[in-house]
C-alpha positions in Angstrom: -0.4 -0.1 0.0 1.4 3.3 -1.2 1.6 6.0 1.7 1.2 9.7 1.6 2.6 12.2 3.6 0.9 15.4 3.9 2.1 18.4 5.1 0.6 21.8 5.6 1.9 23.4 2.3 0.9 21.0 0.5 -1.3 21.5 -2.3 -4.4 19.7 -2.1 -5.0 19.6 -5.6 -1.6 17.9 -6.2 -2.3 15.3 -2.8 -5.7 14.9 -4.7 -3.8 13.5 -8.2 -1.9 11.4 -6.1 -4.7 9.6 -4.2 -6.5 9.2 -7.6 -3.4 7.6 -9.2 -3.0 5.4 -5.7 -6.7 4.5 -6.1 -6.1 3.2 -10.0 -3.3 1.2 -8.8 -4.0 -0.6 -6.1 -7.5 0.4 -5.1 -6.4 1.5 -1.0 -3.8 4.7 -0.5 -2.3 5.6 3.2 -2.0 9.5 4.2 0.0 10.4 7.2 -0.7 14.0 8.3 1.0 15.4 11.6 -0.7 18.8 12.6 -3.6 20.9 12.4 -2.9 22.4 9.0 -1.2 19.2 7.2 -5.2 17.1 8.6 -7.0 20.4 7.1 -4.9 20.1 3.4 -5.6 16.0 3.6 -9.0 16.6 4.1 -9.3 18.9 1.4 -7.4 16.9 -0.7 -9.8 14.0 0.1 -13.1 15.9 -0.5 -10.8 16.9 -4.1 -11.1 13.3 -4.8 -14.0 12.2 -4.0 -15.5 15.0 -6.3 -13.5 13.7 -8.9 -14.0 10.2 -8.4 -17.8 10.9 -8.7 -18.0 13.1 -11.7 -16.3 10.3 -13.3 -19.0 7.8 -12.6 -16.8 5.4 -10.5 -18.0 4.2 -7.1 -17.7 6.8 -4.1 -14.4 5.7 -1.7 -14.0 4.9 1.5 -12.1 6.5 4.4 -10.8 5.3 7.6 -9.6 8.0 9.8 -7.3 6.7 12.8 -4.0 7.4 14.8 -0.1 6.4 13.6 3.0 7.2 16.0 5.7 8.2 13.5 9.1 8.7 14.2 10.8 11.8 12.9 14.5 12.3 13.9 14.4 10.2 16.6 11.4 12.0 18.0 8.1 9.5 18.4 4.9 12.1 17.1 1.4 11.5 17.2 -0.4 12.0 13.6 -3.6 11.3 11.8 -4.0 8.2 9.5 -6.3 8.4 6.9 -6.6 5.2 4.6 -9.0 5.6 1.7 -9.9 2.8 -0.8 -13.3 2.5 -3.5 
């Protein structure tokens, strides 16, 4: 499964394209976001992806949010994980 890391400065349209590509190839993608800004950009990207998928006549996507522990520069951080699947 492809894991995408989303930052607060990530472009939601670009992330949405990456989500669409991963869904086409694998049918599932996992997104990781740490901090309110990154979670905001992730949710926007998922919403854009959902709209695009529905416009082309494909079944809607399913999103499963949860927590994830990540090691960043030797420091443990808690982030939000979004599993997106068809």
